[in-house]
C-alpha positions as CSV (number, residue, x, y, z in Angstrom):
1,M,-44.2,85.6,-167.8
2,Q,-42.0,88.2,-166.7
3,V,-44.1,91.5,-167.2
4,S,-41.0,93.8,-166.4
5,R,-39.0,92.2,-169.4
6,R,-39.4,94.6,-172.7
7,T,-39.5,92.8,-175.7
8,G,-39.3,95.3,-178.5
9,F,-41.0,95.3,-181.9
10,T,-37.6,96.3,-183.4
11,D,-36.6,92.7,-182.4
12,S,-38.2,91.3,-185.2
13,A,-36.2,90.6,-188.3
14,L,-39.4,91.4,-190.6
15,V,-39.6,94.9,-189.0
16,R,-35.8,95.7,-189.1
17,L,-35.9,94.6,-192.8
18,L,-38.8,96.5,-193.7
19,A,-37.4,99.7,-191.9
20,R,-33.8,99.4,-193.8
21,L,-35.8,98.8,-197.2
22,T,-38.0,102.0,-196.6
23,D,-35.8,104.4,-194.5
24,I,-38.5,104.3,-191.7
25,T,-37.2,104.8,-188.3
26,V,-38.9,102.6,-185.9
27,P,-38.6,103.9,-182.3
28,E,-38.8,101.5,-179.4
29,S,-42.1,101.4,-177.4
30,R,-41.9,102.9,-173.9
31,Q,-44.5,100.3,-173.1
32,G,-44.2,96.8,-171.8
33,F,-45.1,93.7,-173.7
34,A,-48.3,93.2,-171.6
35,D,-49.5,96.8,-172.2
36,R,-49.1,96.8,-175.8
37,L,-50.7,93.3,-175.8
38,S,-53.9,94.7,-173.7
39,Q,-54.3,97.5,-176.6
40,W,-55.3,94.6,-179.0
41,C,-57.5,92.9,-176.7
42,G,-61.0,94.1,-176.2
43,W,-63.3,93.6,-173.2
44,T,-64.8,90.3,-174.8
45,D,-61.5,89.1,-175.9
46,A,-60.5,89.7,-172.1
47,I,-63.6,87.6,-170.8
48,S,-62.7,84.8,-173.3
49,L,-58.9,84.7,-172.5
50,S,-59.9,84.8,-168.5
51,A,-62.0,81.9,-169.1
52,A,-59.4,79.7,-170.9
53,L,-56.9,80.4,-168.2
54,D,-59.1,80.0,-165.1
55,G,-60.9,76.9,-166.7
56,S,-60.2,73.1,-166.3
57,P,-60.7,71.8,-169.6
58,A,-60.9,68.0,-169.8
59,A,-58.0,66.5,-171.7
60,A,-59.1,63.8,-174.4
61,P,-58.1,60.4,-173.6
62,R,-54.6,60.1,-172.8
63,R,-52.4,57.8,-175.1
64,A,-48.7,56.6,-174.7
65,R,-46.8,59.3,-176.6
66,G,-43.0,59.2,-177.6
67,P,-40.9,62.2,-178.7
68,A,-42.5,64.7,-180.7
69,D,-40.2,63.7,-183.7
70,A,-43.2,63.4,-185.9
71,E,-44.6,66.7,-185.2
72,R,-41.2,68.2,-185.8
73,R,-41.0,66.7,-189.3
74,E,-44.2,67.8,-190.2
75,V,-43.2,71.4,-189.0
76,D,-40.2,71.3,-190.9
77,G,-41.9,70.0,-194.0
78,V,-44.4,72.9,-194.1
79,R,-41.6,75.4,-193.6
80,A,-39.6,73.9,-196.3
81,A,-42.6,73.8,-198.8
82,L,-43.2,77.2,-198.1
83,A,-39.7,78.5,-198.0
84,K,-39.1,76.7,-201.4
85,A,-42.4,78.3,-203.0
86,I,-40.8,81.6,-201.8
87,A,-37.6,81.0,-203.4
88,E,-39.2,80.5,-206.9
89,R,-38.3,83.4,-209.2
90,G,-41.3,84.6,-211.1
91,A,-41.1,86.8,-214.4
92,F,-38.9,90.0,-213.9
93,A,-42.2,92.3,-214.2
94,S,-41.2,95.7,-214.6
95,D,-44.8,96.8,-213.2
96,F,-45.3,96.3,-209.3
97,A,-49.1,94.8,-209.6
98,S,-47.4,91.2,-210.6
99,H,-45.1,91.4,-207.6
100,R,-48.1,92.4,-205.5
101,R,-50.0,89.3,-206.7
102,R,-47.1,87.2,-206.0
103,Y,-46.6,88.4,-202.8
104,L,-50.4,88.3,-201.7
105,A,-50.3,84.8,-203.0
106,R,-47.5,83.6,-200.9
107,Q,-49.3,85.1,-197.9
108,Q,-52.3,83.2,-198.8
109,A,-50.3,79.6,-199.2
110,M,-48.9,80.7,-195.5
111,E,-52.3,81.1,-194.1
112,T,-53.7,77.9,-195.8
113,A,-50.8,75.6,-194.5
114,I,-49.8,76.9,-191.2
115,G,-53.6,77.4,-189.8
116,P,-54.6,73.8,-190.0
117,L,-51.1,72.8,-188.8
118,R,-51.7,75.2,-185.8
119,G,-54.7,73.1,-185.0
120,R,-53.5,69.7,-185.4
121,L,-50.8,70.6,-182.8
122,R,-53.2,71.8,-180.4
123,A,-55.5,68.9,-180.7
124,K,-52.2,66.5,-179.7
125,L,-51.2,69.1,-177.0
126,A,-54.9,69.0,-175.6
127,A,-54.5,65.1,-175.4
128,A,-51.3,65.2,-173.4
129,S,-52.7,66.6,-169.9
130,P,-55.3,68.9,-168.4
131,E,-52.6,71.5,-168.1
132,M,-51.8,71.2,-171.7
133,A,-55.4,71.0,-172.4
134,R,-55.8,74.5,-171.0
135,L,-52.6,75.9,-172.9
136,A,-54.3,74.7,-176.1
137,A,-57.6,76.7,-175.2
138,V,-55.5,79.8,-174.4
139,D,-53.8,79.3,-177.9
140,V,-57.4,79.1,-179.6
141,V,-58.2,82.6,-177.9
142,M,-54.9,84.3,-178.7
143,E,-55.4,83.1,-182.4
144,Q,-58.9,84.5,-182.5
145,V,-57.4,87.8,-180.7
146,L,-54.3,88.4,-182.4
147,G,-55.2,86.9,-185.8
148,S,-57.3,89.7,-187.1
149,Q,-54.5,92.1,-186.0
150,E,-51.9,90.3,-187.6
151,H,-53.6,90.0,-190.7
152,R,-54.5,93.7,-190.9
153,L,-50.8,94.8,-190.3
154,L,-49.4,92.3,-192.6
155,A,-51.4,93.2,-195.2
156,T,-49.8,96.7,-195.2
157,V,-46.2,95.0,-196.4
158,P,-47.0,95.1,-200.1
159,G,-47.5,98.7,-200.1
160,L,-44.3,99.1,-198.3
161,L,-42.5,97.1,-200.7
162,E,-44.2,99.1,-203.6
163,K,-42.1,102.2,-202.0
164,H,-39.0,100.1,-202.1
165,F,-39.6,99.1,-205.8
166,E,-40.5,102.6,-206.9
167,R,-37.2,104.2,-205.5
168,L,-35.1,101.5,-207.1
169,R,-36.9,101.7,-210.5
170,Q,-36.2,105.5,-210.5
171,A,-32.6,105.3,-209.3
172,A,-32.2,102.7,-212.5
173,E,-33.9,105.4,-214.6
174,R,-31.4,108.2,-213.6
175,P,-28.5,108.8,-216.0
176,A,-25.5,106.7,-215.1
177,D,-22.2,108.0,-214.2
178,A,-19.8,107.6,-217.1
179,S,-16.9,106.7,-214.7
180,D,-18.4,103.6,-213.6
181,G,-20.4,102.2,-216.5
182,G,-23.6,102.0,-214.8
183,A,-25.4,99.1,-213.5
184,A,-26.7,96.3,-215.8
185,P,-30.0,97.0,-217.3
186,G,-32.7,95.1,-215.3
187,A,-30.2,94.7,-212.2
188,W,-32.6,96.7,-210.1
189,L,-35.5,93.9,-210.5
190,D,-33.2,91.4,-209.5
191,V,-32.1,93.4,-206.5
192,F,-36.1,94.0,-205.6
193,C,-36.9,90.2,-206.1
194,R,-34.0,89.2,-203.8
195,D,-35.6,91.9,-201.2
196,M,-39.0,90.4,-201.5
197,Q,-38.0,87.1,-201.0
198,G,-36.2,88.0,-197.7
199,V,-39.2,89.9,-196.5
200,L,-41.4,86.9,-197.5
201,L,-39.1,84.7,-195.3
202,A,-39.1,87.1,-192.2
203,E,-42.8,87.0,-192.3
204,L,-42.6,83.2,-192.7
205,D,-40.7,83.1,-189.5
206,I,-43.2,85.3,-187.6
207,R,-46.2,83.3,-188.6
208,L,-44.5,80.2,-187.6
209,Q,-43.8,81.6,-184.0
210,P,-46.9,80.3,-182.6
211,I,-46.3,76.8,-184.0
212,E,-43.0,76.5,-182.6
213,G,-44.4,77.6,-179.1
214,L,-47.0,74.7,-179.1
215,L,-44.3,72.5,-180.6
216,D,-42.0,73.1,-177.8
217,A,-44.8,72.7,-175.3
218,L,-45.6,69.3,-176.9
219,R,-42.1,68.0,-176.5
220,K,-41.8,69.1,-172.9
221,S,-45.2,67.4,-172.2
């Protein structure tokens, strides 16, 4: 890892999209990636991570492996199924509570599908070699350390979307300019639903980043 390399939170498509929809300015952090990561790790987490890095976990009996095509297809299948569910249009409810329930249901579906997938990829990686087994052990710790923080932060997304929803609704309720004829009734709901789908797809990409990392390590192993 190049500690000096700065990776900004604003590089995330999800953060950029939410900032645009809510008119929130996201300043670039002056801290490096490692410094910011350390703020999410308690001392017990640091001990677990150090043990995983320094340990020599025994790999499972090594089996002959071909290219990781099957794993790639499995990951692509999970991504496609989740993206298809996100693309499904629900009722054009004029109250945000319905959209909140829909968003939370999609988040739960992501957790339900991605968690076991991550575990299966780790198990296959651990069987590849002692070095890959160590990487799998590190991923276990990182999932435990970052999982609660990720859950807490992603739980705030519906609240941000609610502000966007109310702003669109209030703008639609203002008297239309006679010169342009005004927007079609309910057009603002269509705009909101498309925006919410975009946010969900950006969140899906973030949730799949560890999966892509494991898949890349598995392919190289």
